[in-house]
PDBQT receptor file of N, H, CA, C and O in Angstrom, charges set to zero:
ATOM      1  N   MET A   1     -13.633  81.466 -24.452  1.00  0.00    +0.000 N 
ATOM      2  CA  MET A   1     -13.478  82.143 -25.734  1.00  0.00    +0.000 C 
ATOM      3  C   MET A   1     -14.703  81.965 -26.611  1.00  0.00    +0.000 C 
ATOM      4  O   MET A   1     -15.007  80.864 -27.070  1.00  0.00    +0.000 OA
ATOM      5  N   GLU A   2     -15.413  83.093 -26.839  1.00  0.00    +0.000 N 
ATOM      6  H   GLU A   2     -15.166  83.987 -26.467  1.00  0.00    +0.000 HD
ATOM      7  CA  GLU A   2     -16.561  83.108 -27.659  1.00  0.00    +0.000 C 
ATOM      8  C   GLU A   2     -16.197  83.331 -29.130  1.00  0.00    +0.000 C 
ATOM      9  O   GLU A   2     -15.429  84.225 -29.486  1.00  0.00    +0.000 OA
ATOM     10  N   LYS A   3     -16.793  82.467 -29.970  1.00  0.00    +0.000 N 
ATOM     11  H   LYS A   3     -17.418  81.741 -29.681  1.00  0.00    +0.000 HD
ATOM     12  CA  LYS A   3     -16.613  82.572 -31.396  1.00  0.00    +0.000 C 
ATOM     13  C   LYS A   3     -17.824  83.222 -32.069  1.00  0.00    +0.000 C 
ATOM     14  O   LYS A   3     -18.947  82.732 -31.945  1.00  0.00    +0.000 OA
ATOM     15  N   LYS A   4     -17.590  84.317 -32.777  1.00  0.00    +0.000 N 
ATOM     16  H   LYS A   4     -16.678  84.715 -32.878  1.00  0.00    +0.000 HD
ATOM     17  CA  LYS A   4     -18.678  85.023 -33.395  1.00  0.00    +0.000 C 
ATOM     18  C   LYS A   4     -19.076  84.311 -34.605  1.00  0.00    +0.000 C 
ATOM     19  O   LYS A   4     -18.230  83.899 -35.398  1.00  0.00    +0.000 OA
ATOM     20  N   LEU A   5     -20.380  84.143 -34.786  1.00  0.00    +0.000 N 
ATOM     21  H   LEU A   5     -21.067  84.478 -34.142  1.00  0.00    +0.000 HD
ATOM     22  CA  LEU A   5     -20.961  83.480 -35.999  1.00  0.00    +0.000 C 
ATOM     23  C   LEU A   5     -21.902  84.367 -36.733  1.00  0.00    +0.000 C 
ATOM     24  O   LEU A   5     -22.747  84.994 -36.095  1.00  0.00    +0.000 OA
ATOM     25  N   LEU A   6     -21.822  84.463 -37.980  1.00  0.00    +0.000 N 
ATOM     26  H   LEU A   6     -21.135  83.954 -38.499  1.00  0.00    +0.000 HD
ATOM     27  CA  LEU A   6     -22.727  85.383 -38.837  1.00  0.00    +0.000 C 
ATOM     28  C   LEU A   6     -23.786  84.674 -39.440  1.00  0.00    +0.000 C 
ATOM     29  O   LEU A   6     -23.644  83.464 -39.616  1.00  0.00    +0.000 OA
ATOM     30  N   SER A   7     -24.875  85.264 -39.801  1.00  0.00    +0.000 N 
ATOM     31  H   SER A   7     -24.991  86.247 -39.658  1.00  0.00    +0.000 HD
ATOM     32  CA  SER A   7     -25.906  84.698 -40.661  1.00  0.00    +0.000 C 
ATOM     33  C   SER A   7     -25.584  84.900 -42.082  1.00  0.00    +0.000 C 
ATOM     34  O   SER A   7     -24.720  85.709 -42.419  1.00  0.00    +0.000 OA
ATOM     35  N   ALA A   8     -26.260  84.183 -42.938  1.00  0.00    +0.000 N 
ATOM     36  H   ALA A   8     -26.962  83.527 -42.664  1.00  0.00    +0.000 HD
ATOM     37  CA  ALA A   8     -26.048  84.370 -44.409  1.00  0.00    +0.000 C 
ATOM     38  C   ALA A   8     -26.358  85.803 -44.773  1.00  0.00    +0.000 C 
ATOM     39  O   ALA A   8     -25.667  86.357 -45.629  1.00  0.00    +0.000 OA
ATOM     40  N   GLU A   9     -27.349  86.438 -44.180  1.00  0.00    +0.000 N 
ATOM     41  H   GLU A   9     -27.910  85.987 -43.485  1.00  0.00    +0.000 HD
ATOM     42  CA  GLU A   9     -27.672  87.859 -44.484  1.00  0.00    +0.000 C 
ATOM     43  C   GLU A   9     -26.555  88.811 -44.083  1.00  0.00    +0.000 C 
ATOM     44  O   GLU A   9     -26.271  89.797 -44.763  1.00  0.00    +0.000 OA
ATOM     45  N   ASP A  10     -25.940  88.488 -42.975  1.00  0.00    +0.000 N 
ATOM     46  H   ASP A  10     -26.171  87.687 -42.422  1.00  0.00    +0.000 HD
ATOM     47  CA  ASP A  10     -24.812  89.398 -42.554  1.00  0.00    +0.000 C 
ATOM     48  C   ASP A  10     -23.706  89.217 -43.530  1.00  0.00    +0.000 C 
ATOM     49  O   ASP A  10     -23.107  90.209 -43.946  1.00  0.00    +0.000 OA
ATOM     50  N   VAL A  11     -23.389  88.000 -43.931  1.00  0.00    +0.000 N 
ATOM     51  H   VAL A  11     -23.876  87.195 -43.593  1.00  0.00    +0.000 HD
ATOM     52  CA  VAL A  11     -22.233  87.817 -44.956  1.00  0.00    +0.000 C 
ATOM     53  C   VAL A  11     -22.593  88.508 -46.203  1.00  0.00    +0.000 C 
ATOM     54  O   VAL A  11     -21.757  89.256 -46.710  1.00  0.00    +0.000 OA
ATOM     55  N   ALA A  12     -23.776  88.337 -46.770  1.00  0.00    +0.000 N 
ATOM     56  H   ALA A  12     -24.455  87.730 -46.358  1.00  0.00    +0.000 HD
ATOM     57  CA  ALA A  12     -24.152  88.918 -48.001  1.00  0.00    +0.000 C 
ATOM     58  C   ALA A  12     -24.120  90.369 -47.989  1.00  0.00    +0.000 C 
ATOM     59  O   ALA A  12     -23.680  90.979 -48.963  1.00  0.00    +0.000 OA
ATOM     60  N   ASN A  13     -24.576  90.995 -46.906  1.00  0.00    +0.000 N 
ATOM     61  H   ASN A  13     -24.934  90.500 -46.114  1.00  0.00    +0.000 HD
ATOM     62  CA  ASN A  13     -24.480  92.440 -46.905  1.00  0.00    +0.000 C 
ATOM     63  C   ASN A  13     -23.031  92.950 -46.776  1.00  0.00    +0.000 C 
ATOM     64  O   ASN A  13     -22.694  94.014 -47.296  1.00  0.00    +0.000 OA
ATOM     65  N   GLN A  14     -22.209  92.205 -46.101  1.00  0.00    +0.000 N 
ATOM     66  H   GLN A  14     -22.482  91.340 -45.679  1.00  0.00    +0.000 HD
ATOM     67  CA  GLN A  14     -20.813  92.645 -45.989  1.00  0.00    +0.000 C 
ATOM     68  C   GLN A  14     -20.073  92.687 -47.386  1.00  0.00    +0.000 C 
ATOM     69  O   GLN A  14     -19.305  93.597 -47.700  1.00  0.00    +0.000 OA
ATOM     70  N   ILE A  15     -20.374  91.642 -48.167  1.00  0.00    +0.000 N 
ATOM     71  H   ILE A  15     -20.998  90.903 -47.912  1.00  0.00    +0.000 HD
ATOM     72  CA  ILE A  15     -19.488  91.456 -49.411  1.00  0.00    +0.000 C 
ATOM     73  C   ILE A  15     -20.396  91.932 -50.535  1.00  0.00    +0.000 C 
ATOM     74  O   ILE A  15     -19.864  91.986 -51.644  1.00  0.00    +0.000 OA
ATOM     75  N   GLY A  16     -21.660  92.283 -50.440  1.00  0.00    +0.000 N 
ATOM     76  H   GLY A  16     -22.092  92.239 -49.539  1.00  0.00    +0.000 HD
ATOM     77  CA  GLY A  16     -22.379  92.830 -51.540  1.00  0.00    +0.000 C 
ATOM     78  C   GLY A  16     -22.913  91.824 -52.580  1.00  0.00    +0.000 C 
ATOM     79  O   GLY A  16     -22.898  92.045 -53.791  1.00  0.00    +0.000 OA
ATOM     80  N   CYS A  17     -23.377  90.720 -52.017  1.00  0.00    +0.000 N 
ATOM     81  H   CYS A  17     -23.390  90.540 -51.033  1.00  0.00    +0.000 HD
ATOM     82  CA  CYS A  17     -23.997  89.728 -52.928  1.00  0.00    +0.000 C 
ATOM     83  C   CYS A  17     -25.307  89.271 -52.362  1.00  0.00    +0.000 C 
ATOM     84  O   CYS A  17     -25.717  89.718 -51.291  1.00  0.00    +0.000 OA
ATOM     85  N   SER A  18     -25.994  88.356 -53.093  1.00  0.00    +0.000 N 
ATOM     86  H   SER A  18     -25.662  87.994 -53.963  1.00  0.00    +0.000 HD
ATOM     87  CA  SER A  18     -27.255  87.860 -52.581  1.00  0.00    +0.000 C 
ATOM     88  C   SER A  18     -27.140  86.870 -51.537  1.00  0.00    +0.000 C 
ATOM     89  O   SER A  18     -26.123  86.181 -51.457  1.00  0.00    +0.000 OA
ATOM     90  N   VAL A  19     -28.142  86.740 -50.696  1.00  0.00    +0.000 N 
ATOM     91  H   VAL A  19     -28.968  87.299 -50.761  1.00  0.00    +0.000 HD
ATOM     92  CA  VAL A  19     -28.227  85.756 -49.633  1.00  0.00    +0.000 C 
ATOM     93  C   VAL A  19     -28.188  84.299 -50.286  1.00  0.00    +0.000 C 
ATOM     94  O   VAL A  19     -27.572  83.361 -49.779  1.00  0.00    +0.000 OA
ATOM     95  N   GLN A  20     -28.896  84.226 -51.433  1.00  0.00    +0.000 N 
ATOM     96  H   GLN A  20     -29.397  84.987 -51.844  1.00  0.00    +0.000 HD
ATOM     97  CA  GLN A  20     -28.980  82.984 -52.157  1.00  0.00    +0.000 C 
ATOM     98  C   GLN A  20     -27.564  82.491 -52.581  1.00  0.00    +0.000 C 
ATOM     99  O   GLN A  20     -27.268  81.297 -52.584  1.00  0.00    +0.000 OA
ATOM    100  N   HIS A  21     -26.760  83.430 -52.916  1.00  0.00    +0.000 N 
ATOM    101  H   HIS A  21     -27.001  84.400 -52.913  1.00  0.00    +0.000 HD
ATOM    102  CA  HIS A  21     -25.442  83.033 -53.421  1.00  0.00    +0.000 C 
ATOM    103  C   HIS A  21     -24.622  82.469 -52.209  1.00  0.00    +0.000 C 
ATOM    104  O   HIS A  21     -23.892  81.485 -52.321  1.00  0.00    +0.000 OA
ATOM    105  N   ILE A  22     -24.787  83.127 -51.108  1.00  0.00    +0.000 N 
ATOM    106  H   ILE A  22     -25.380  83.927 -51.017  1.00  0.00    +0.000 HD
ATOM    107  CA  ILE A  22     -24.110  82.640 -49.890  1.00  0.00    +0.000 C 
ATOM    108  C   ILE A  22     -24.591  81.156 -49.556  1.00  0.00    +0.000 C 
ATOM    109  O   ILE A  22     -23.784  80.268 -49.281  1.00  0.00    +0.000 OA
ATOM    110  N   TYR A  23     -25.926  80.964 -49.600  1.00  0.00    +0.000 N 
ATOM    111  H   TYR A  23     -26.582  81.686 -49.823  1.00  0.00    +0.000 HD
ATOM    112  CA  TYR A  23     -26.437  79.564 -49.395  1.00  0.00    +0.000 C 
ATOM    113  C   TYR A  23     -25.950  78.636 -50.395  1.00  0.00    +0.000 C 
ATOM    114  O   TYR A  23     -25.683  77.479 -50.070  1.00  0.00    +0.000 OA
ATOM    115  N   GLN A  24     -25.804  79.072 -51.663  1.00  0.00    +0.000 N 
ATOM    116  H   GLN A  24     -26.021  80.011 -51.928  1.00  0.00    +0.000 HD
ATOM    117  CA  GLN A  24     -25.411  78.135 -52.718  1.00  0.00    +0.000 C 
ATOM    118  C   GLN A  24     -23.975  77.855 -52.547  1.00  0.00    +0.000 C 
ATOM    119  O   GLN A  24     -23.604  76.720 -52.848  1.00  0.00    +0.000 OA
ATOM    120  N   MET A  25     -23.088  78.716 -52.107  1.00  0.00    +0.000 N 
ATOM    121  H   MET A  25     -23.389  79.638 -51.863  1.00  0.00    +0.000 HD
ATOM    122  CA  MET A  25     -21.656  78.482 -51.776  1.00  0.00    +0.000 C 
ATOM    123  C   MET A  25     -21.535  77.543 -50.600  1.00  0.00    +0.000 C 
ATOM    124  O   MET A  25     -20.664  76.674 -50.611  1.00  0.00    +0.000 OA
ATOM    125  N   ALA A  26     -22.296  77.666 -49.674  1.00  0.00    +0.000 N 
ATOM    126  H   ALA A  26     -23.004  78.373 -49.665  1.00  0.00    +0.000 HD
ATOM    127  CA  ALA A  26     -22.273  76.727 -48.492  1.00  0.00    +0.000 C 
ATOM    128  C   ALA A  26     -22.820  75.366 -48.931  1.00  0.00    +0.000 C 
ATOM    129  O   ALA A  26     -22.284  74.340 -48.512  1.00  0.00    +0.000 OA
ATOM    130  N   ARG A  27     -23.821  75.322 -49.724  1.00  0.00    +0.000 N 
ATOM    131  H   ARG A  27     -24.256  76.155 -50.065  1.00  0.00    +0.000 HD
ATOM    132  CA  ARG A  27     -24.363  73.905 -50.212  1.00  0.00    +0.000 C 
ATOM    133  C   ARG A  27     -23.333  73.182 -50.963  1.00  0.00    +0.000 C 
ATOM    134  O   ARG A  27     -23.263  71.955 -50.893  1.00  0.00    +0.000 OA
ATOM    135  N   LYS A  28     -22.486  73.916 -51.715  1.00  0.00    +0.000 N 
ATOM    136  H   LYS A  28     -22.542  74.913 -51.771  1.00  0.00    +0.000 HD
ATOM    137  CA  LYS A  28     -21.464  73.246 -52.548  1.00  0.00    +0.000 C 
ATOM    138  C   LYS A  28     -20.086  73.107 -51.761  1.00  0.00    +0.000 C 
ATOM    139  O   LYS A  28     -19.062  72.721 -52.324  1.00  0.00    +0.000 OA
ATOM    140  N   ASN A  29     -20.141  73.436 -50.476  1.00  0.00    +0.000 N 
ATOM    141  H   ASN A  29     -20.974  73.749 -50.019  1.00  0.00    +0.000 HD
ATOM    142  CA  ASN A  29     -19.015  73.337 -49.585  1.00  0.00    +0.000 C 
ATOM    143  C   ASN A  29     -17.852  74.138 -50.086  1.00  0.00    +0.000 C 
ATOM    144  O   ASN A  29     -16.704  73.720 -49.939  1.00  0.00    +0.000 OA
ATOM    145  N   LYS A  30     -18.130  75.339 -50.706  1.00  0.00    +0.000 N 
ATOM    146  H   LYS A  30     -19.062  75.679 -50.826  1.00  0.00    +0.000 HD
ATOM    147  CA  LYS A  30     -17.127  76.250 -51.228  1.00  0.00    +0.000 C 
ATOM    148  C   LYS A  30     -16.704  77.257 -50.066  1.00  0.00    +0.000 C 
ATOM    149  O   LYS A  30     -15.662  77.898 -50.208  1.00  0.00    +0.000 OA
ATOM    150  N   ILE A  31     -17.390  77.397 -49.054  1.00  0.00    +0.000 N 
ATOM    151  H   ILE A  31     -18.236  76.877 -48.939  1.00  0.00    +0.000 HD
ATOM    152  CA  ILE A  31     -17.049  78.232 -47.875  1.00  0.00    +0.000 C 
ATOM    153  C   ILE A  31     -17.305  77.513 -46.641  1.00  0.00    +0.000 C 
ATOM    154  O   ILE A  31     -18.126  76.596 -46.633  1.00  0.00    +0.000 OA
ATOM    155  N   THR A  32     -16.643  77.868 -45.554  1.00  0.00    +0.000 N 
ATOM    156  H   THR A  32     -15.976  78.613 -45.561  1.00  0.00    +0.000 HD
ATOM    157  CA  THR A  32     -16.803  77.331 -44.245  1.00  0.00    +0.000 C 
ATOM    158  C   THR A  32     -18.064  77.710 -43.611  1.00  0.00    +0.000 C 
ATOM    159  O   THR A  32     -18.357  78.904 -43.548  1.00  0.00    +0.000 OA
ATOM    160  N   HIS A  33     -18.854  76.796 -43.125  1.00  0.00    +0.000 N 
ATOM    161  H   HIS A  33     -18.616  75.826 -43.177  1.00  0.00    +0.000 HD
ATOM    162  CA  HIS A  33     -20.077  77.030 -42.519  1.00  0.00    +0.000 C 
ATOM    163  C   HIS A  33     -20.378  75.953 -41.439  1.00  0.00    +0.000 C 
ATOM    164  O   HIS A  33     -19.778  74.878 -41.418  1.00  0.00    +0.000 OA
ATOM    165  N   TYR A  34     -21.345  76.299 -40.540  1.00  0.00    +0.000 N 
ATOM    166  H   TYR A  34     -21.833  77.172 -40.557  1.00  0.00    +0.000 HD
ATOM    167  CA  TYR A  34     -21.795  75.380 -39.489  1.00  0.00    +0.000 C 
ATOM    168  C   TYR A  34     -23.252  75.262 -39.594  1.00  0.00    +0.000 C 
ATOM    169  O   TYR A  34     -23.943  76.260 -39.801  1.00  0.00    +0.000 OA
ATOM    170  N   ARG A  35     -23.764  74.061 -39.458  1.00  0.00    +0.000 N 
ATOM    171  H   ARG A  35     -23.203  73.250 -39.290  1.00  0.00    +0.000 HD
ATOM    172  CA  ARG A  35     -25.129  73.839 -39.457  1.00  0.00    +0.000 C 
ATOM    173  C   ARG A  35     -25.526  73.653 -37.959  1.00  0.00    +0.000 C 
ATOM    174  O   ARG A  35     -25.031  72.763 -37.266  1.00  0.00    +0.000 OA
ATOM    175  N   LEU A  36     -26.366  74.466 -37.543  1.00  0.00    +0.000 N 
ATOM    176  H   LEU A  36     -26.768  75.188 -38.106  1.00  0.00    +0.000 HD
ATOM    177  CA  LEU A  36     -26.949  74.487 -36.144  1.00  0.00    +0.000 C 
ATOM    178  C   LEU A  36     -28.460  74.224 -36.169  1.00  0.00    +0.000 C 
ATOM    179  O   LEU A  36     -29.255  75.161 -36.239  1.00  0.00    +0.000 OA
ATOM    180  N   GLY A  37     -28.821  73.036 -36.115  1.00  0.00    +0.000 N 
ATOM    181  H   GLY A  37     -28.175  72.275 -36.059  1.00  0.00    +0.000 HD
ATOM    182  CA  GLY A  37     -30.249  72.671 -36.340  1.00  0.00    +0.000 C 
ATOM    183  C   GLY A  37     -30.758  73.124 -37.673  1.00  0.00    +0.000 C 
ATOM    184  O   GLY A  37     -30.216  72.638 -38.666  1.00  0.00    +0.000 OA
ATOM    185  N   ASN A  38     -31.735  74.000 -37.831  1.00  0.00    +0.000 N 
ATOM    186  H   ASN A  38     -32.175  74.395 -37.024  1.00  0.00    +0.000 HD
ATOM    187  CA  ASN A  38     -32.138  74.450 -39.138  1.00  0.00    +0.000 C 
ATOM    188  C   ASN A  38     -31.347  75.675 -39.584  1.00  0.00    +0.000 C 
ATOM    189  O   ASN A  38     -31.620  76.203 -40.662  1.00  0.00    +0.000 OA
ATOM    190  N   TYR A  39     -30.424  76.127 -38.839  1.00  0.00    +0.000 N 
ATOM    191  H   TYR A  39     -30.202  75.698 -37.963  1.00  0.00    +0.000 HD
ATOM    192  CA  TYR A  39     -29.677  77.367 -39.276  1.00  0.00    +0.000 C 
ATOM    193  C   TYR A  39     -28.306  76.972 -39.807  1.00  0.00    +0.000 C 
ATOM    194  O   TYR A  39     -27.682  75.989 -39.409  1.00  0.00    +0.000 OA
ATOM    195  N   ILE A  40     -27.885  77.838 -40.755  1.00  0.00    +0.000 N 
ATOM    196  H   ILE A  40     -28.391  78.637 -41.079  1.00  0.00    +0.000 HD
ATOM    197  CA  ILE A  40     -26.496  77.746 -41.239  1.00  0.00    +0.000 C 
ATOM    198  C   ILE A  40     -25.833  79.109 -40.708  1.00  0.00    +0.000 C 
ATOM    199  O   ILE A  40     -26.333  80.216 -40.908  1.00  0.00    +0.000 OA
ATOM    200  N   LYS A  41     -24.746  78.902 -40.070  1.00  0.00    +0.000 N 
ATOM    201  H   LYS A  41     -24.339  78.003 -39.908  1.00  0.00    +0.000 HD
ATOM    202  CA  LYS A  41     -23.955  80.074 -39.539  1.00  0.00    +0.000 C 
ATOM    203  C   LYS A  41     -22.562  80.080 -40.166  1.00  0.00    +0.000 C 
ATOM    204  O   LYS A  41     -22.067  79.043 -40.607  1.00  0.00    +0.000 OA
ATOM    205  N   PHE A  42     -21.947  81.235 -40.201  1.00  0.00    +0.000 N 
ATOM    206  H   PHE A  42     -22.349  82.077 -39.842  1.00  0.00    +0.000 HD
ATOM    207  CA  PHE A  42     -20.672  81.345 -40.842  1.00  0.00    +0.000 C 
ATOM    208  C   PHE A  42     -19.629  82.013 -39.786  1.00  0.00    +0.000 C 
ATOM    209  O   PHE A  42     -19.993  82.929 -39.049  1.00  0.00    +0.000 OA
ATOM    210  N   PRO A  43     -18.374  81.516 -39.766  1.00  0.00    +0.000 N 
ATOM    211  CA  PRO A  43     -17.472  82.160 -38.854  1.00  0.00    +0.000 C 
ATOM    212  C   PRO A  43     -17.194  83.616 -39.303  1.00  0.00    +0.000 C 
ATOM    213  O   PRO A  43     -17.382  83.935 -40.477  1.00  0.00    +0.000 OA
ATOM    214  N   LEU A  44     -16.773  84.452 -38.433  1.00  0.00    +0.000 N 
ATOM    215  H   LEU A  44     -16.620  84.192 -37.479  1.00  0.00    +0.000 HD
ATOM    216  CA  LEU A  44     -16.473  85.836 -38.687  1.00  0.00    +0.000 C 
ATOM    217  C   LEU A  44     -15.437  86.006 -39.805  1.00  0.00    +0.000 C 
ATOM    218  O   LEU A  44     -15.532  86.917 -40.628  1.00  0.00    +0.000 OA
ATOM    219  N   ASN A  45     -14.456  85.117 -39.811  1.00  0.00    +0.000 N 
ATOM    220  H   ASN A  45     -14.378  84.378 -39.142  1.00  0.00    +0.000 HD
ATOM    221  CA  ASN A  45     -13.398  85.291 -40.779  1.00  0.00    +0.000 C 
ATOM    222  C   ASN A  45     -13.828  84.795 -42.207  1.00  0.00    +0.000 C 
ATOM    223  O   ASN A  45     -12.983  84.752 -43.101  1.00  0.00    +0.000 OA
ATOM    224  N   ILE A  46     -15.093  84.428 -42.427  1.00  0.00    +0.000 N 
ATOM    225  H   ILE A  46     -15.779  84.462 -41.700  1.00  0.00    +0.000 HD
ATOM    226  CA  ILE A  46     -15.596  83.905 -43.749  1.00  0.00    +0.000 C 
ATOM    227  C   ILE A  46     -15.571  85.116 -44.802  1.00  0.00    +0.000 C 
ATOM    228  O   ILE A  46     -15.426  84.906 -46.006  1.00  0.00    +0.000 OA
ATOM    229  N   ILE A  47     -15.703  86.217 -44.333  1.00  0.00    +0.000 N 
ATOM    230  H   ILE A  47     -15.821  86.388 -43.355  1.00  0.00    +0.000 HD
ATOM    231  CA  ILE A  47     -15.642  87.365 -45.311  1.00  0.00    +0.000 C 
ATOM    232  C   ILE A  47     -14.263  87.444 -45.902  1.00  0.00    +0.000 C 
ATOM    233  O   ILE A  47     -14.134  87.578 -47.119  1.00  0.00    +0.000 OA
ATOM    234  N   ASP A  48     -13.221  87.367 -45.095  1.00  0.00    +0.000 N 
ATOM    235  H   ASP A  48     -13.326  87.258 -44.107  1.00  0.00    +0.000 HD
ATOM    236  CA  ASP A  48     -11.867  87.333 -45.626  1.00  0.00    +0.000 C 
ATOM    237  C   ASP A  48     -11.680  86.193 -46.581  1.00  0.00    +0.000 C 
ATOM    238  O   ASP A  48     -11.165  86.393 -47.681  1.00  0.00    +0.000 OA
ATOM    239  N   GLU A  49     -12.074  85.026 -46.208  1.00  0.00    +0.000 N 
ATOM    240  H   GLU A  49     -12.493  84.864 -45.314  1.00  0.00    +0.000 HD
ATOM    241  CA  GLU A  49     -12.000  83.820 -47.038  1.00  0.00    +0.000 C 
ATOM    242  C   GLU A  49     -12.579  83.984 -48.395  1.00  0.00    +0.000 C 
ATOM    243  O   GLU A  49     -11.970  83.619 -49.401  1.00  0.00    +0.000 OA
ATOM    244  N   ILE A  50     -13.873  84.588 -48.427  1.00  0.00    +0.000 N 
ATOM    245  H   ILE A  50     -14.367  84.884 -47.610  1.00  0.00    +0.000 HD
ATOM    246  CA  ILE A  50     -14.490  84.773 -49.715  1.00  0.00    +0.000 C 
ATOM    247  C   ILE A  50     -13.786  85.855 -50.565  1.00  0.00    +0.000 C 
ATOM    248  O   ILE A  50     -13.641  85.707 -51.778  1.00  0.00    +0.000 OA
ATOM    249  N   LEU A  51     -13.395  86.840 -49.961  1.00  0.00    +0.000 N 
ATOM    250  H   LEU A  51     -13.513  86.960 -48.976  1.00  0.00    +0.000 HD
ATOM    251  CA  LEU A  51     -12.698  87.993 -50.639  1.00  0.00    +0.000 C 
ATOM    252  C   LEU A  51     -11.357  87.524 -51.245  1.00  0.00    +0.000 C 
ATOM    253  O   LEU A  51     -10.961  87.922 -52.340  1.00  0.00    +0.000 OA
ATOM    254  N   LYS A  52     -10.670  86.633 -50.446  1.00  0.00    +0.000 N 
ATOM    255  H   LYS A  52     -10.992  86.310 -49.556  1.00  0.00    +0.000 HD
ATOM    256  CA  LYS A  52      -9.365  86.104 -50.960  1.00  0.00    +0.000 C 
ATOM    257  C   LYS A  52      -9.598  85.183 -52.188  1.00  0.00    +0.000 C 
ATOM    258  O   LYS A  52      -8.831  85.170 -53.150  1.00  0.00    +0.000 OA
ATOM    259  N   LYS A  53     -10.695  84.426 -52.089  1.00  0.00    +0.000 N 
ATOM    260  H   LYS A  53     -11.318  84.436 -51.307  1.00  0.00    +0.000 HD
ATOM    261  CA  LYS A  53     -10.976  83.512 -53.199  1.00  0.00    +0.000 C 
ATOM    262  C   LYS A  53     -11.366  84.302 -54.514  1.00  0.00    +0.000 C 
ATOM    263  O   LYS A  53     -10.973  83.956 -55.628  1.00  0.00    +0.000 OA
ATOM    264  N   SER A  54     -12.137  85.342 -54.289  1.00  0.00    +0.000 N 
ATOM    265  H   SER A  54     -12.457  85.623 -53.384  1.00  0.00    +0.000 HD
ATOM    266  CA  SER A  54     -12.534  86.079 -55.459  1.00  0.00    +0.000 C 
ATOM    267  C   SER A  54     -11.334  86.911 -56.010  1.00  0.00    +0.000 C 
ATOM    268  O   SER A  54     -11.211  87.091 -57.222  1.00  0.00    +0.000 OA
ATOM    269  N   THR A  55     -10.506  87.382 -55.158  1.00  0.00    +0.000 N 
ATOM    270  H   THR A  55     -10.605  87.235 -54.174  1.00  0.00    +0.000 HD
ATOM    271  CA  THR A  55      -9.327  88.115 -55.670  1.00  0.00    +0.000 C 
ATOM    272  C   THR A  55      -8.310  87.101 -56.354  1.00  0.00    +0.000 C 
ATOM    273  O   THR A  55      -7.710  87.474 -57.362  1.00  0.00    +0.000 OA
ATOM    274  N   SER A  56      -8.119  85.953 -55.886  1.00  0.00    +0.000 N 
ATOM    275  H   SER A  56      -8.606  85.649 -55.067  1.00  0.00    +0.000 HD
ATOM    276  CA  SER A  56      -7.287  85.020 -56.539  1.00  0.00    +0.000 C 
ATOM    277  C   SER A  56      -7.844  84.575 -57.985  1.00  0.00    +0.000 C 
ATOM    278  O   SER A  56      -7.080  84.302 -58.910  1.00  0.00    +0.000 OA
ATOM    279  N   ARG A  57      -9.054  84.533 -58.079  1.00  0.00    +0.000 N 
ATOM    280  H   ARG A  57      -9.676  84.755 -57.327  1.00  0.00    +0.000 HD
ATOM    281  CA  ARG A  57      -9.706  84.205 -59.325  1.00  0.00    +0.000 C 
ATOM    282  C   ARG A  57      -9.508  85.322 -60.311  1.00  0.00    +0.000 C 
ATOM    283  O   ARG A  57      -9.247  85.055 -61.484  1.00  0.00    +0.000 OA
ATOM    284  N   GLU A  58      -9.618  86.540 -59.896  1.00  0.00    +0.000 N 
ATOM    285  H   GLU A  58      -9.830  86.757 -58.943  1.00  0.00    +0.000 HD
ATOM    286  CA  GLU A  58      -9.407  87.693 -60.741  1.00  0.00    +0.000 C 
ATOM    287  C   GLU A  58      -7.930  87.800 -61.281  1.00  0.00    +0.000 C 
ATOM    288  O   GLU A  58      -7.652  88.199 -62.413  1.00  0.00    +0.000 OA
ATOM    289  N   ASN A  59      -7.043  87.406 -60.356  1.00  0.00    +0.000 N 
ATOM    290  H   ASN A  59      -7.269  87.083 -59.437  1.00  0.00    +0.000 HD
ATOM    291  CA  ASN A  59      -5.574  87.423 -60.813  1.00  0.00    +0.000 C 
ATOM    292  C   ASN A  59      -5.242  86.288 -61.783  1.00  0.00    +0.000 C 
ATOM    293  O   ASN A  59      -4.238  86.376 -62.490  1.00  0.00    +0.000 OA
ATOM    294  N   GLU A  60      -6.057  85.215 -61.844  1.00  0.00    +0.000 N 
ATOM    295  H   GLU A  60      -6.873  85.143 -61.270  1.00  0.00    +0.000 HD
ATOM    296  CA  GLU A  60      -5.852  84.101 -62.749  1.00  0.00    +0.000 C 
ATOM    297  C   GLU A  60      -6.208  84.482 -64.184  1.00  0.00    +0.000 C 
ATOM    298  O   GLU A  60      -5.730  83.854 -65.129  1.00  0.00    +0.000 OA
ATOM    299  N   VAL A  61      -7.034  85.496 -64.350  1.00  0.00    +0.000 N 
ATOM    300  H   VAL A  61      -7.422  86.006 -63.583  1.00  0.00    +0.000 HD
ATOM    301  CA  VAL A  61      -7.514  85.805 -65.772  1.00  0.00    +0.000 C 
ATOM    302  C   VAL A  61      -6.525  86.504 -66.527  1.00  0.00    +0.000 C 
ATOM    303  O   VAL A  61      -6.753  86.829 -67.693  1.00  0.00    +0.000 OA
TER     304      VAL A  61
């Protein structure tokens, strides 16, 4: 079973934010990520995870 991993650029493009924001979230361990040598990769379901977190924050207001 092959697991699809995305780059920070892919994730940023999908959710409409900056690449730096994605790296910042990973650095603070706010989103699931994998370090592969010098690379940081994100599982395919990370987009759903980010959108759920942002939606739940909007509902708290």
